[in-house]
C-alpha positions as CSV (number, residue, x, y, z in Angstrom):
1,X,2.6,-9.0,-37.1
2,X,2.5,-6.7,-40.1
3,X,6.1,-5.4,-40.3
4,X,5.2,-2.4,-42.4
5,X,2.7,-1.3,-39.7
6,X,5.3,-1.9,-37.0
7,X,7.7,0.4,-39.0
8,X,5.0,3.0,-39.5
9,X,4.2,3.3,-35.8
10,X,7.9,3.3,-34.8
11,X,8.4,6.2,-37.1
12,X,5.5,8.0,-35.3
13,X,7.3,7.4,-32.1
14,X,10.4,8.9,-33.8
15,X,8.2,12.0,-34.4
16,X,7.7,12.2,-30.6
17,X,11.5,11.9,-30.2
18,X,12.0,14.8,-32.6
19,X,10.5,17.1,-30.0
20,X,13.1,17.7,-27.3
21,X,11.9,16.8,-23.8
22,X,12.5,20.3,-22.6
23,X,10.3,21.7,-25.3
24,X,7.0,22.0,-23.4
25,X,5.1,23.8,-26.1
26,X,2.0,22.0,-27.3
27,X,2.6,21.3,-31.0
28,X,-1.1,20.7,-31.8
29,X,-1.9,21.3,-35.4
30,X,1.5,20.3,-36.8
31,X,1.6,17.8,-39.6
32,X,3.7,14.7,-39.4
33,X,4.3,12.8,-42.6
34,X,5.3,9.1,-42.7
35,X,5.7,7.7,-46.1
36,X,2.6,8.9,-48.0
37,X,0.4,9.4,-44.9
38,X,-0.1,12.7,-43.2
39,X,-0.9,12.8,-39.5
40,X,-2.2,15.9,-37.7
41,X,-1.0,16.4,-34.1
42,X,-4.1,16.7,-31.9
43,X,-2.2,17.5,-28.8
44,X,1.2,16.9,-27.1
45,X,1.5,14.8,-24.0
46,X,3.4,16.0,-21.0
47,X,4.6,14.2,-17.9
48,X,7.0,14.4,-14.9
49,X,10.2,12.7,-15.9
50,X,11.4,9.4,-14.5
51,X,12.9,9.9,-11.0
52,X,15.9,7.7,-10.2
53,X,18.3,7.2,-7.3
54,X,21.0,8.7,-9.4
55,X,18.9,11.8,-10.2
56,X,15.8,12.0,-7.9
57,X,15.1,15.6,-8.9
58,X,14.5,14.5,-12.5
59,X,11.0,13.5,-11.4
60,X,10.2,17.1,-10.7
61,X,10.8,18.2,-14.3
62,X,7.8,18.5,-16.6
63,X,8.7,17.2,-20.1
64,X,7.2,16.5,-23.5
65,X,6.7,12.7,-23.6
66,X,4.4,12.0,-26.5
67,X,1.9,13.0,-29.2
68,X,-1.7,12.2,-30.0
69,X,-2.1,12.2,-33.8
70,X,-4.8,11.5,-36.3
71,X,-4.4,10.2,-39.8
72,X,-5.7,12.5,-42.5
73,X,-7.4,9.9,-44.7
74,X,-8.5,7.1,-42.3
75,X,-9.2,8.8,-39.0
76,X,-6.9,6.4,-37.2
77,X,-5.8,7.9,-33.9
78,X,-2.3,7.2,-32.7
79,X,-0.8,7.8,-29.3
80,X,3.0,7.8,-29.6
81,X,5.2,7.9,-26.5
82,X,8.9,8.4,-26.5
83,X,11.5,7.1,-24.0
84,X,13.8,9.1,-21.7
85,X,17.5,9.2,-20.9
86,X,16.4,8.3,-17.4
87,X,15.9,4.7,-18.4
88,X,19.7,4.2,-18.2
89,X,19.8,5.5,-14.7
90,X,16.9,3.2,-13.9
91,X,18.9,0.2,-15.0
92,X,21.7,1.2,-12.7
93,X,19.4,1.6,-9.7
94,X,18.4,-2.1,-9.9
95,X,15.8,-1.6,-7.1
96,X,12.5,-2.1,-8.8
97,X,9.5,-1.7,-6.5
98,X,6.0,-2.7,-7.1
99,X,2.9,-0.7,-6.3
100,X,-0.8,-1.5,-6.8
101,X,-2.1,-0.8,-10.2
102,X,-3.9,2.6,-9.7
103,X,-6.6,2.5,-12.3
104,X,-8.0,-1.0,-12.3
105,X,-8.9,-3.0,-9.2
106,X,-7.6,-6.5,-9.1
107,X,-5.0,-5.8,-11.8
108,X,-2.0,-6.6,-9.6
109,X,1.0,-4.5,-9.2
110,X,3.1,-2.2,-11.5
111,X,6.6,-0.8,-11.3
112,X,6.6,2.3,-9.1
113,X,8.7,4.7,-11.2
114,X,6.7,3.9,-14.4
115,X,3.4,4.2,-12.5
116,X,4.3,7.6,-11.0
117,X,5.3,8.9,-14.4
118,X,2.1,7.4,-16.0
119,X,-0.1,9.1,-13.4
120,X,1.5,12.4,-14.2
121,X,0.7,12.2,-18.0
122,X,-1.7,14.9,-19.2
123,X,-2.4,16.8,-22.4
124,X,-1.6,20.1,-20.7
125,X,1.3,21.2,-18.6
126,X,-0.8,21.2,-15.4
127,X,-0.3,17.8,-13.7
128,X,-3.6,18.4,-11.9
129,X,-5.6,18.2,-15.1
130,X,-7.4,15.1,-16.3
131,X,-5.2,12.1,-17.4
132,X,-4.6,11.2,-21.0
133,X,-7.2,8.4,-20.7
134,X,-9.9,10.8,-19.4
135,X,-9.0,13.4,-21.9
136,X,-9.7,11.1,-24.9
137,X,-13.4,11.8,-24.7
138,X,-12.9,15.6,-24.9
139,X,-10.1,16.0,-27.4
140,X,-11.1,17.9,-30.6
141,X,-10.3,15.2,-33.2
142,X,-10.5,16.7,-36.8
143,X,-12.3,13.6,-38.1
144,X,-14.4,10.7,-36.7
145,X,-12.2,8.2,-34.9
146,X,-12.0,4.9,-36.8
147,X,-9.4,3.2,-34.6
148,X,-6.9,3.7,-31.8
149,X,-3.3,2.6,-31.8
150,X,-0.9,3.1,-28.9
151,X,2.8,2.8,-29.4
152,X,6.0,3.5,-27.4
153,X,9.7,2.8,-27.2
154,X,11.7,1.9,-24.1
155,X,10.2,3.6,-21.1
156,X,7.5,4.8,-23.6
157,X,6.7,1.2,-24.2
158,X,6.0,0.6,-20.5
159,X,3.9,3.8,-20.4
160,X,2.0,2.6,-23.5
161,X,1.3,-0.7,-21.8
162,X,-0.2,1.0,-18.8
163,X,-2.2,3.4,-21.0
164,X,-3.5,0.5,-23.1
165,X,-5.0,-1.3,-20.2
166,X,-6.4,1.9,-18.7
167,X,-8.0,2.8,-22.1
168,X,-9.4,-0.6,-22.8
169,X,-10.8,-1.0,-19.3
170,X,-12.0,2.6,-18.6
171,X,-13.0,4.2,-22.0
172,X,-15.2,3.6,-25.0
173,X,-12.0,2.5,-26.9
174,X,-12.2,-1.2,-25.9
175,X,-10.0,-2.6,-28.7
176,X,-6.8,-0.5,-29.0
177,X,-3.9,-1.9,-31.0
178,X,-0.6,-1.8,-29.2
179,X,3.0,-1.7,-30.6
180,X,5.9,-1.4,-28.2
181,X,9.6,-1.4,-28.9
182,X,12.3,-2.4,-26.4
183,X,9.8,-2.1,-23.5
184,X,10.9,-3.3,-20.0
185,X,8.6,-5.4,-18.0
186,X,5.8,-3.2,-16.6
187,X,4.3,-5.1,-13.8
188,X,3.9,-8.4,-11.9
189,X,2.3,-11.7,-13.1
190,X,-1.3,-10.6,-12.1
191,X,-0.9,-7.3,-14.0
192,X,0.3,-9.2,-17.1
193,X,-2.5,-11.8,-16.8
194,X,-5.1,-9.0,-16.5
195,X,-3.6,-7.1,-19.4
196,X,-3.5,-10.2,-21.6
197,X,-7.2,-10.8,-20.9
198,X,-8.3,-7.2,-21.5
199,X,-5.9,-6.0,-24.2
200,X,-6.0,-8.6,-27.0
201,X,-4.0,-7.0,-29.8
202,X,-0.4,-6.3,-28.7
203,X,2.8,-6.5,-30.7
204,X,5.7,-6.4,-28.2
205,X,8.9,-6.0,-30.3
206,X,12.1,-6.8,-28.4
207,X,15.8,-7.1,-29.5
208,X,17.3,-10.5,-28.5
209,X,20.4,-8.8,-27.2
210,X,18.8,-5.6,-25.8
211,X,19.1,-5.5,-22.0
212,X,16.2,-3.2,-21.2
213,X,13.4,-5.7,-22.2
214,X,15.0,-8.2,-19.9
215,X,14.4,-6.0,-16.8
216,X,13.0,-6.0,-14.2
217,X,13.6,-9.7,-13.6
218,X,11.0,-12.4,-13.0
219,X,9.3,-13.9,-11.0
220,X,8.2,-10.6,-9.4
221,X,7.8,-9.1,-12.9
222,X,6.3,-10.6,-16.0
223,X,6.0,-9.5,-19.6
224,X,2.7,-9.2,-21.4
225,X,2.1,-11.4,-24.4
226,X,2.7,-10.5,-28.1
227,X,6.5,-11.0,-28.3
228,X,8.1,-10.4,-31.8
229,X,11.8,-10.7,-31.5
230,X,14.4,-9.0,-33.7
231,X,18.1,-10.1,-33.7
232,X,21.1,-7.9,-34.2
233,X,23.2,-11.0,-35.2
234,X,22.4,-12.6,-38.5
235,X,23.0,-16.3,-38.1
236,X,25.3,-18.1,-40.5
237,X,28.8,-19.3,-40.9
238,X,30.3,-17.0,-39.8
239,X,27.5,-15.0,-38.0
240,X,27.2,-11.4,-39.2
241,X,26.9,-8.6,-36.6
242,X,24.3,-6.1,-37.8
243,X,24.6,-3.5,-35.0
244,X,27.5,-2.6,-32.8
245,X,27.1,-4.7,-29.6
246,X,26.8,-1.8,-27.2
247,X,23.9,-1.1,-24.8
248,X,22.9,2.2,-26.3
249,X,23.1,0.9,-29.9
250,X,21.2,-2.3,-29.2
251,X,18.4,-0.3,-27.5
252,X,17.8,2.9,-29.5
253,X,14.8,3.1,-31.8
254,X,16.8,3.7,-35.0
255,X,18.4,0.2,-34.5
256,X,14.9,-1.4,-34.2
257,X,13.8,0.4,-37.3
258,X,16.9,-0.8,-39.2
259,X,16.2,-4.5,-38.2
260,X,12.5,-4.3,-38.9
261,X,13.1,-2.7,-42.3
262,X,15.5,-5.5,-43.2
263,X,12.8,-8.0,-42.4
264,X,10.4,-6.2,-44.6
265,X,12.5,-6.8,-47.7
266,X,12.7,-3.1,-48.5
267,X,15.6,-0.7,-48.3
268,X,17.0,-0.9,-44.8
269,X,16.5,2.3,-42.8
270,X,19.9,3.7,-41.7
271,X,21.6,3.1,-38.4
272,X,23.1,5.8,-36.3
273,X,26.6,6.2,-37.6
274,X,28.1,5.3,-34.2
275,X,26.2,2.0,-34.2
276,X,27.5,0.7,-37.6
277,X,29.6,-2.4,-36.7
C-alpha cells in the first residue's frame, strides 16, 4: 500500500466530513485542496441516514454523505464517503440482519441497514432519482476521466465497499481503486468472495484496537481482502500508547490519519485534543 496515497484519500474523506450532514446543499463547483493537488467537486452525494433501533426515525432524514471530485491535473475521479453518528447506535443494536445483495445476482448477502442506506444514495436530494452508480455515466466531469478511486470511513467504508462492487460489475469503470478506513464487515462470505473476485485493488485500513472493523461477527459476516492494519500502541519496553484507548478516539478518522502519517515518516498529522493520551 502507498501510505501517501492512503493519507491523500483519507483527507478527501475529511472534506466530506467538513460538510455537516444536515447541509443538503449541493456543493458542486467547490475546490478542495489536499497538499498541492486541487480537486473540483462534481456533485454532492445524498442518502437517507442509517436507521437504528435506538433511533428508527433517523432513516427518514436525508443527509449529505459524500462527494464526487475530480483532480485538476490528472483527471482522477474520487468518490469520498463519510461516516455517521448512527454507527455508534448500530453497535449497540447488535442485531445485524442479512439481505440479498440488490445489484448483483449471486453475490450473496449484505447487512440490511448498510444496504438500505446504499440504495438511497443519489446525486440529488430526490431518492427516486438514479443511483450514484447509474449517475456516473451522465455526470459532467470537467476533464476526461483517467481513473476512479472510491474511499470511505466507518459506515462510509461499508458504503464504499458496496459501491465498488456495483461500479465494477455494472459500469464501464471496471477497475476502481478502493481505500476504506475503519470499515465494518459489509456482507457474508459469498459477498466477500464475489467482491474479491470482481474488485481486485482494495486497501482496507483497520485499527488493531478499533471495535467497528470487528463487527458484525463471523461466520455470518466476512471482511473483504486488502487488510492493512494500524496500531495505536507502539510496541516496546514499555509499550507506548499513541491514542487514548477510548472507542471514539480509536475510531475517528483523524486518529487513522495520525497513525498513517507516522508510518509515512513525515510530520504526524494532529490528533483531536481529547484523544491525546
